Structure formats: C-alpha cells, structure tokens
N, C-alpha and C positions, 0 to 999 in steps of 0.2 A: 155358430151354425146356422145357416140361413134358413129360415123357415120355412117350410110347406105353404103356401098360397095358392089361393082359390082364385084365378086370376079376375072374376067377376066379384067380389067381394072385396076387392082394393081398389084404390085411385092413386095414380101417379103423383108424387108429389114433387121429386126433383132429381136428377140424376147427381151423385154426388162425386161418380169417380167414371174417367175417361179410360179404355184401354190404355192410351200409352201414360195416365197419370196412375193408374195400375202399376204397369212396370216401372217406372220411374220411382215410388214406392219399393217394390219389391230389391231394386238396386242398393236404394238405403239400408232396407232391414238385411240386406244380406250382409253388407259391410257394418251393422253393428254387431250383427252375430259373430263375425269374423274376429273383431274388436273385441267384442266382452268374453271371446272363448278364447282368446291367447292364439289364433289360428284356428284349423281345423281337425287335428292331430285324432282326437277320440268322438269327434261330431259325427252325430248322429239324425236324420230332419225324420220326424214321423208322423205323417198325415192324415188326419182323422177323417173317415168316410162322412160324407162326399166330397164336398169342396175344399177341404185340407189337403186332399191329395194332390192336384194341382200345384197348389201351394208350396208344399214341398218340395216338389218335384222341380217349381221353377228356382224355389231359393235354393236347393241344392245344385242345380245347373250354374246358379251363378257364383255360390260360394266354391265351384270347383274352378271356375272360370280364375276368381281372386286368389285362390292358394295354389293353382297350379297343379293340383290331383283330386281325383272322384272321392264324394262324400256320399257315405251311404243316405241313401231314402226310403223310406217302407211307409205300409198303409196299418194302419188300426181300425177295427170294425169294433166300435164300441155299444151296439144295439142290445147286446147279452148281458152289460153293465151297467145299463138305466136305469133310475130309481124308480121311474115314471110308469114303465111297464104296465104295473100291475093299475094302471090309470085306463088302460088301452082293453079294448074287447079281444082282440086275438094276440098271443105272444107269439113274436116270429121266432120260429126254427132256423136259426144262422149256426151253420160250422164254423167257430172260433179260426180266421185265419192265422197263417207264421206274418209277422212283421217283415220277414224279409233277411234278418242278418240276427245277430247276438247283441242284447241291450246289456248284458253285464256289464259294469264297469266303465260303462259310454256316456258322455254328455249328448243326453237327447232332447231334441228342440220339439216340442208337441208344435203341429200347427194346424190352425182353424182358417175358416172365413170370416166368424163375425165371433164375437165373445158377447153373450148376452148375461142371461142366469147364473151362468157358472157351470148347470149339472152335466152338460156335454163333458166339460173339462172335469169333472169329476171322474166319471165314467170312464173315460181315457185314463186318469190316472189308474183307477181300478184295473183296466184291461193291459194295461202298459205293465205292471207289476206281477201280472200272472206270466208275463213273458220273462221275467227276468229282474234283475235288480241292477237299475242304469246307477252312476257314481251323482249325476245331476239333472234335472227335470226342470227345461226352461217350456213359455209358452210365447208363441210367435201367432198373432194372430192380425187381418188385414183392416179390422174394422172393431172397436170397442164400443158399446153402443151403451155400456152402464147397465143398469138396474139387478145388479147382483143379488142374489138368495144366497150365495156362498163366496167365504172368504177366500177367493182366488182372482188373481190378477196379471196380466200377461207382462213379461218381459219385453218383447219387441211387438208394438204396436205400431200398424201403417198410420191409421186414423183414429181419432178420437170423433167420436160422432152421438152427441147428448141426443136423446129422442124420447119421446113420450111413449107410454104402454099400448097407443094405439097405432104406433109408428112400425115399419118394419124393413130392414134391410135386405134387398135382396144384391147378391154377389152372383154376379154371371161369368163366368171361365169357359175361352173357347173349347177347354176339353171336355167339359161337359155340358155347355147350353149353346154352342156355337155364336157366343155374344161374349162380349168383353166390357164390362161395366159393372158400377155399382150404383143402385136406385136407392132411392127413399121412397115408399108408399104406405096408404094410411088405410086402414081397415074400416068397412064401410059395414056398421051394425045395422 
C-alpha cells in the first residue's frame, strides 16, 4: 500500500516505472495468474483500497480478454481491520462494504500496489475471511519493497525494489492520481 506522503518532506530520487512499463508488467502478471490458476473458472480478484482497486480491475480486464469470459473483481476496505489503529488519534468510523460477490469456495487474488511490512495484507486477510471462506487466497502486488514485519509473501510480483527505510515508493494510477508512474522518493528529516 502506497504510503501517504507530505510532498514537502520528501525529495524525488527516481522514476522506477513509466505508464507503458506498468501496462507491460500487468499483462505479464495477468498471464502468470491464468497459468498458475489453471484458467479462471473460480478466479476472483479483490483490490485493497485504495490503489489495489485499479490494479484488480485492470488485471481482471486483462484476464477476461485472455480467458474470453468475465472475471469477478471486488473491493476490500481494510481500515477497520488494521492492528495499528490504536496508535492513531482518531478511529475511523467506516461502514464495512461488501466485496461485490460471494467469496466462498473461490480462488481469490488479493491485489495491492506495494507490499512493505505485510500489515495491510494481514488486515486484508482478516477482512476477506469476515466475508466468507475462499478455497485459496493469493497475493498480487505491483511492487515488493521488502522490510517485512510479518511472514507474508506475494505470489505475483510486478517488480522487486529493495529500499532503505527512509525511501518511499509512490505508485500513481490514472484512475486515482491522474498520472501513471511509479516513483522512488526519500524522506527528508
């Protein structure tokens, strides 16, 4: 999950991916998902709010084109399931939303933009299982930057980007940011 960044507190280091590189990476990930899933019969993609949603929707469209039939895509809001809420001043009052389809017995691929500590994915698993019991759950991420605090690994990774703890990955999708790129920035403290 991309971190919220105060623009004045960071400096640009490099552009890791352009829009066309993101698109090529998603095409590769879609083919990997189809191959490892032996098709898409019971496959469903669930995007973790916020930037996991366009990732799931794009992968769903690509897989639908490959397999010649629609693939369910849904949305998961994990804010109520975060284990770090108690460290924040105000707890959000969020009504849990429905994913949009029945997850029971399905092969679900959770989608998020960046895999970092693993805490967002742990919250997503809790939220997903509150909706039902999938047959199998896998994880697809655009960027895996390391620094795991929990034993969570992605099944499908667009790119591995080793980072320092001061560095931040900013994923920009046109659906959310009106821009299409992946940036590496560094905290200025």
